[in-house]
C-alpha positions as CSV (number, residue, x, y, z in Angstrom):
1,M,29.7,11.8,34.0
2,T,29.6,10.2,30.6
3,A,26.0,10.7,28.9
4,P,23.8,7.5,28.3
5,A,24.4,6.4,24.8
6,R,21.6,6.7,22.9
7,I,19.9,3.4,21.1
8,A,19.7,3.9,17.5
9,R,15.8,3.1,16.6
10,P,15.9,1.5,13.3
11,Q,15.5,2.9,9.8
12,P,11.9,2.3,9.0
13,R,11.5,0.1,5.8
14,I,10.8,2.3,3.0
15,P,7.0,1.2,1.3
16,L,7.4,-0.7,-2.2
17,T,5.0,-0.5,-5.1
18,V,5.3,-1.7,-8.2
19,I,3.1,-0.5,-11.3
20,G,1.9,-2.9,-13.7
21,G,0.2,-3.4,-17.1
22,F,0.0,-4.1,-20.9
23,L,1.5,-1.8,-23.3
24,G,-1.0,1.4,-23.9
25,A,-2.5,0.8,-20.3
26,G,-1.8,3.9,-18.8
27,K,1.1,3.6,-16.7
28,T,3.0,6.4,-18.0
29,T,0.3,8.5,-17.9
30,L,-0.2,7.7,-13.7
31,L,3.5,8.1,-13.0
32,N,3.4,11.4,-14.5
33,R,0.5,12.2,-11.6
34,I,2.4,10.3,-9.2
35,L,5.7,13.0,-9.6
36,G,3.6,16.0,-10.3
37,D,1.8,15.7,-7.3
38,A,3.4,13.9,-4.3
39,S,1.5,15.1,-1.4
40,G,4.1,16.2,0.3
41,L,6.0,12.8,0.0
42,R,9.6,12.3,-0.8
43,I,9.2,9.5,-3.9
44,A,11.8,7.8,-6.2
45,V,10.0,6.0,-9.0
46,L,11.9,3.7,-11.3
47,I,11.3,4.1,-14.8
48,N,12.3,1.5,-17.9
49,D,13.1,4.7,-20.2
50,F,13.4,8.1,-19.1
51,G,12.0,9.1,-23.2
52,S,8.4,8.0,-22.2
53,I,8.3,9.6,-19.4
54,N,7.2,13.8,-19.6
55,I,8.5,15.5,-16.7
56,D,7.9,19.4,-16.4
57,A,10.8,21.1,-17.0
58,A,10.1,23.5,-14.2
59,L,10.1,20.1,-11.9
60,V,13.6,19.7,-12.5
61,R,16.2,20.3,-10.6
62,G,19.2,18.2,-11.3
63,A,19.7,15.0,-13.9
64,D,22.4,12.9,-15.0
65,A,22.2,9.9,-17.2
66,D,20.1,7.6,-14.8
67,T,18.8,10.5,-12.5
68,I,16.1,13.1,-12.1
69,S,16.0,15.2,-9.1
70,L,12.8,17.1,-8.8
71,A,12.5,20.3,-6.6
72,N,9.0,18.5,-4.7
73,G,11.3,16.2,-3.5
74,C,11.2,13.6,-5.5
75,V,13.3,11.3,-8.2
76,C,13.0,9.6,-11.1
77,C,15.7,6.8,-11.9
78,Q,16.0,5.1,-15.1
79,I,16.2,1.0,-14.5
80,G,18.6,0.0,-17.2
81,D,19.7,-3.1,-16.6
82,D,20.1,-4.2,-13.6
83,L,17.0,-3.3,-10.9
84,T,19.0,-4.0,-7.8
85,D,21.5,-1.0,-8.6
86,A,18.6,1.3,-9.8
87,L,16.9,0.4,-5.8
88,L,20.7,0.5,-4.4
89,R,21.2,4.2,-5.8
90,V,17.1,5.7,-4.4
91,T,17.6,3.9,-1.1
92,S,21.2,5.3,-0.7
93,R,20.1,8.7,-1.2
94,H,19.9,11.0,2.5
95,P,17.4,11.8,3.2
96,H,15.7,8.0,2.5
97,P,12.7,8.5,0.2
98,D,9.2,8.2,2.2
99,W,7.6,5.6,-0.9
100,I,9.3,3.6,-3.9
101,V,7.7,3.2,-7.0
102,I,8.7,1.1,-9.9
103,E,7.3,0.4,-13.2
104,A,7.1,-2.9,-14.5
105,S,7.4,-2.7,-18.3
106,G,4.1,-3.6,-20.8
107,V,5.0,-7.6,-21.2
108,A,6.5,-7.9,-17.5
109,D,4.8,-9.7,-14.9
110,P,4.7,-7.7,-12.2
111,W,4.6,-9.7,-9.5
112,R,8.3,-11.0,-9.9
113,I,9.5,-7.6,-9.6
114,A,7.3,-7.3,-6.2
115,Q,8.7,-10.0,-4.8
116,V,12.0,-7.8,-3.9
117,G,9.8,-5.9,-1.7
118,L,9.8,-9.6,0.4
119,V,13.0,-10.0,0.2
120,D,15.1,-6.5,0.9
121,P,15.3,-5.6,4.4
122,L,15.0,-2.3,3.7
123,L,12.0,-2.5,2.3
124,T,8.1,-3.6,2.8
125,L,5.8,-4.5,-0.4
126,D,2.8,-2.0,-0.1
127,G,1.4,-3.5,-3.5
128,V,0.8,-4.0,-6.8
129,V,-1.4,-1.9,-8.6
130,V,-2.4,-3.0,-12.6
131,L,-3.8,-0.8,-14.8
132,V,-6.2,-2.3,-17.1
133,D,-7.1,-1.0,-20.9
134,A,-11.1,-1.0,-20.7
135,T,-11.0,-0.6,-24.3
136,C,-9.0,-3.3,-25.8
137,V,-8.3,-5.7,-22.6
138,Q,-10.9,-8.0,-24.1
139,A,-9.3,-8.6,-26.9
140,Q,-5.6,-8.4,-25.7
141,A,-6.7,-11.4,-23.9
142,A,-8.1,-13.6,-26.3
143,D,-4.6,-13.3,-28.1
144,S,-3.2,-16.3,-27.8
145,R,0.0,-14.8,-28.4
146,L,-1.1,-12.4,-25.2
147,T,-2.6,-14.3,-23.1
148,D,-0.7,-15.2,-20.3
149,A,1.1,-12.4,-20.0
150,I,-2.6,-10.3,-19.6
151,E,-3.5,-13.1,-16.9
152,R,-0.3,-13.0,-15.5
153,Q,-0.6,-9.8,-14.7
154,L,-4.2,-9.7,-13.6
155,R,-3.6,-12.3,-11.1
156,A,-0.8,-10.1,-9.6
157,A,-2.5,-6.9,-8.8
158,D,-3.6,-5.9,-5.4
159,L,-5.7,-3.0,-6.8
160,L,-7.2,-2.9,-10.8
161,V,-7.3,0.1,-12.4
162,L,-9.9,-0.3,-15.1
163,N,-8.8,3.0,-17.4
164,K,-10.1,4.7,-20.0
165,T,-13.8,4.0,-19.0
166,D,-14.7,7.7,-20.4
167,G,-15.4,5.8,-23.8
168,L,-17.6,3.0,-22.1
169,S,-21.0,3.0,-20.6
170,A,-21.7,1.7,-17.0
171,R,-23.4,-1.1,-18.4
172,E,-19.9,-2.5,-20.6
173,C,-17.9,-0.9,-17.2
174,E,-20.0,-3.1,-15.3
175,A,-19.5,-6.4,-17.6
176,L,-15.5,-6.0,-18.1
177,E,-16.0,-6.2,-14.4
178,R,-17.6,-9.3,-14.2
179,W,-15.4,-10.6,-17.0
180,L,-12.3,-10.1,-14.7
181,P,-12.1,-12.4,-12.2
182,S,-12.3,-15.5,-15.2
183,R,-9.0,-14.4,-16.1
184,G,-7.5,-14.2,-12.5
185,G,-8.6,-10.6,-11.6
186,A,-9.4,-10.9,-8.7
187,A,-8.4,-7.7,-7.2
188,P,-10.6,-4.8,-5.9
189,V,-11.3,-2.7,-9.2
190,F,-11.2,0.8,-9.5
191,R,-12.5,2.9,-12.8
192,A,-10.5,5.8,-13.8
193,R,-10.2,8.2,-16.8
194,H,-6.9,9.4,-17.9
195,A,-5.1,6.8,-15.1
196,D,-6.4,9.7,-12.3
197,V,-6.0,7.7,-9.1
198,P,-5.8,8.9,-5.6
199,M,-2.7,8.5,-4.1
200,A,-5.0,6.2,-1.2
201,A,-5.6,3.7,-3.7
202,L,-1.9,3.7,-4.8
203,T,0.1,3.9,-1.0
204,G,-1.1,3.2,2.5
205,L,1.0,6.4,3.1
206,A,-1.9,8.4,1.9
207,M,-4.6,6.8,4.3
208,P,-6.9,8.6,6.1
209,A,-5.6,9.8,9.4
210,I,-6.7,8.2,13.1
211,D,-7.2,11.2,14.8
212,H,-6.3,10.7,18.5
213,G,-3.4,12.0,18.2
214,A,-1.5,8.7,19.0
215,S,-1.5,6.8,15.8
216,R,-1.7,7.5,12.6
217,A,-2.7,5.2,9.4
218,A,1.0,6.3,8.1
219,G,2.8,5.3,10.7
220,C,2.7,4.6,14.6
221,A,3.4,7.3,16.8
222,G,6.7,7.4,18.8
223,H,7.9,7.3,22.4
224,G,6.4,9.6,24.6
225,S,2.6,9.7,22.7
226,H,-0.3,8.3,24.7
227,A,-3.8,7.9,23.8
228,H,-6.3,9.9,26.1
229,D,-9.4,8.5,24.6
230,H,-10.3,5.4,26.6
231,A,-13.2,4.7,24.8
232,A,-13.5,1.8,22.3
233,A,-14.8,3.7,19.0
234,S,-15.2,2.7,15.6
235,R,-16.7,4.2,12.7
236,C,-16.9,4.8,9.7
237,E,-16.7,8.0,7.2
238,P,-16.0,9.5,3.4
239,A,-12.5,9.7,2.8
240,D,-11.2,12.8,1.3
241,H,-11.1,12.1,-2.4
242,G,-14.5,13.0,-3.8
243,G,-16.4,10.7,-2.2
244,Q,-14.9,7.9,-3.9
245,F,-13.6,6.2,-0.8
246,E,-14.9,5.6,2.6
247,S,-12.5,4.7,5.8
248,W,-13.9,2.6,9.1
249,L,-11.7,3.4,11.8
250,F,-11.1,1.5,15.4
251,D,-9.7,3.5,18.6
252,D,-9.7,2.1,21.8
253,A,-6.9,2.1,23.8
254,D,-7.4,-0.2,26.2
255,A,-8.1,-3.4,23.7
256,V,-5.4,-6.0,23.7
257,F,-5.1,-8.1,20.6
258,D,-4.2,-11.6,20.1
259,V,-1.0,-12.5,17.4
260,D,-2.3,-16.1,16.5
261,A,-5.8,-14.1,15.9
262,L,-4.7,-11.3,14.1
263,R,-2.9,-13.5,11.7
264,R,-5.7,-15.5,10.9
265,W,-8.2,-12.2,10.2
266,L,-5.9,-11.1,8.0
267,K,-5.9,-14.6,6.1
268,A,-9.8,-14.1,5.9
269,M,-10.1,-10.4,5.3
270,P,-13.5,-9.8,4.2
271,D,-14.1,-8.9,0.4
272,G,-14.0,-4.7,0.0
273,V,-11.0,-4.0,1.9
274,L,-8.5,-2.3,-0.3
275,R,-6.2,-1.5,3.0
276,A,-5.6,-1.7,6.1
277,K,-3.1,-0.6,8.1
278,G,-2.5,0.1,12.3
279,C,-0.7,-0.1,15.6
280,L,-2.0,-2.7,18.2
281,R,-1.4,-3.8,21.6
282,A,-0.5,-7.0,22.1
283,G,0.1,-7.6,26.1
284,G,2.4,-5.3,28.2
285,D,4.3,-2.8,26.3
286,A,4.4,-4.9,23.0
287,M,3.3,-3.2,19.6
288,V,2.6,-4.6,16.3
289,E,2.2,-2.9,12.8
290,L,-0.5,-4.3,11.0
291,Q,-0.4,-3.7,7.1
292,F,-2.7,-4.8,4.9
293,A,-3.3,-4.5,0.7
294,G,-5.4,-6.1,-1.7
295,R,-5.2,-9.6,-1.0
296,R,-1.6,-9.5,1.4
297,G,-0.9,-8.9,5.1
298,S,1.6,-8.7,8.0
299,L,2.3,-8.5,11.1
300,R,5.5,-6.8,12.6
301,R,7.0,-6.5,15.8
302,L,7.7,-2.7,16.5
303,P,10.2,-1.2,18.6
304,P,9.9,-0.1,22.4
305,G,8.5,3.4,22.5
306,Y,5.8,3.2,20.3
307,A,2.2,3.7,21.1
308,G,-1.1,4.2,20.2
309,N,-4.1,1.9,19.8
310,A,-6.0,1.7,16.6
311,L,-6.5,0.9,12.6
312,V,-8.0,2.5,10.2
313,A,-9.3,0.6,6.8
314,I,-10.4,2.0,3.8
315,G,-12.6,0.7,0.3
316,L,-14.6,1.7,-2.4
317,H,-17.8,3.9,-1.2
318,G,-20.2,1.4,-0.6
319,A,-18.4,-1.1,-0.8
320,L,-16.5,-1.4,2.8
321,P,-17.6,-4.1,4.4
322,V,-17.8,-2.3,7.8
323,D,-19.9,-5.1,9.9
324,A,-17.7,-8.0,9.2
325,L,-14.2,-5.7,10.0
326,A,-15.6,-4.9,13.0
327,S,-16.7,-8.3,14.5
328,G,-13.8,-9.8,13.2
329,L,-11.4,-7.6,14.9
330,A,-13.4,-7.8,18.3
331,R,-12.8,-11.7,17.7
332,C,-9.0,-10.9,18.1
333,R,-9.2,-9.1,21.2
334,V,-7.3,-11.2,24.2
335,G,-10.4,-13.1,26.0
336,A,-12.6,-12.9,23.1
337,A,-14.1,-16.9,22.0
338,G,-11.0,-18.3,20.0
339,T,-8.2,-16.8,21.5
340,N,-5.5,-17.7,23.8
341,E,-3.7,-15.3,26.3
342,V,-1.1,-12.8,25.2
343,R,1.9,-14.6,23.5
344,A,4.4,-11.6,23.2
345,L,7.4,-14.3,23.0
346,A,5.9,-15.5,20.1
347,L,6.3,-12.4,18.6
348,S,9.6,-11.9,15.7
349,A,12.2,-9.5,16.7
350,P,11.3,-5.5,16.0
351,G,11.8,-4.9,12.6
352,E,10.8,-8.2,11.5
353,N,7.1,-10.0,10.1
354,A,5.3,-11.1,13.4
């Protein structure tokens, strides 16, 4: 008897993060931190020039003209003249990288680079992180020759890293944070010294895990996983990053959500939410993956076999709008005021944005 053919599950899209910032803002320092402490992730970092990055020789496993392979499973690639070619090199690797990070040049508009994450079927845009030199950004923005480049970078950001704050007082940092929106920097601001930024601020892959066993913030559970706690639960708790972040967890196996309401909620996400990610039930066996980073959100229908009904959001400690999150998500449930019956057929095909 011939064994039944196995249905291949689509390859998950690879999250893409773009690191931007003006010359000297600390991008190289941040990239070195990412490569040196990969947190168990296979990371592909695309940089402009090998000569600018200081990779520990003990980590190097192999190298050629365009690629340096590291012992921790990461890879560093030189972009050269063709970003598309560099992306093809890293997405063709086996195993695939868990996360791709692209360094934008110091005068580039990071958003122009980030758009590849919206059009490439192998990628999903995880966010744009822009470093700001706290010691000189105001002077740079006041220079008419640099104003446009600085403001484009600030507008592109999903997260602004106010770097080199060790030389400033708390009052000076607060004044800078009030000034940034006047130049287009409306994204959440994280203060840093020496580009020391927790992984959870850079990628949803490092967000706190949803702990019921059926879903995790870093990815929905596969076939055969089932939730066992049928009581609704939402709570706020510190994330494990030295008290800099806190997380809000939603976990209710019985909740069913209206897709259109979720779309509206994503567009009106309250201030203070840095990231949100989860898998939610949209009626019958239909599951959607929800992602939000900075100011952009997306819904994607998941292939059959995914389980779980949970979501996690993170924000800076003391700034996460817990009540607004809870009430907003509650309004997206089927049967809540303003929602309709489930329209599973209105969802896009598995693997596409809903």
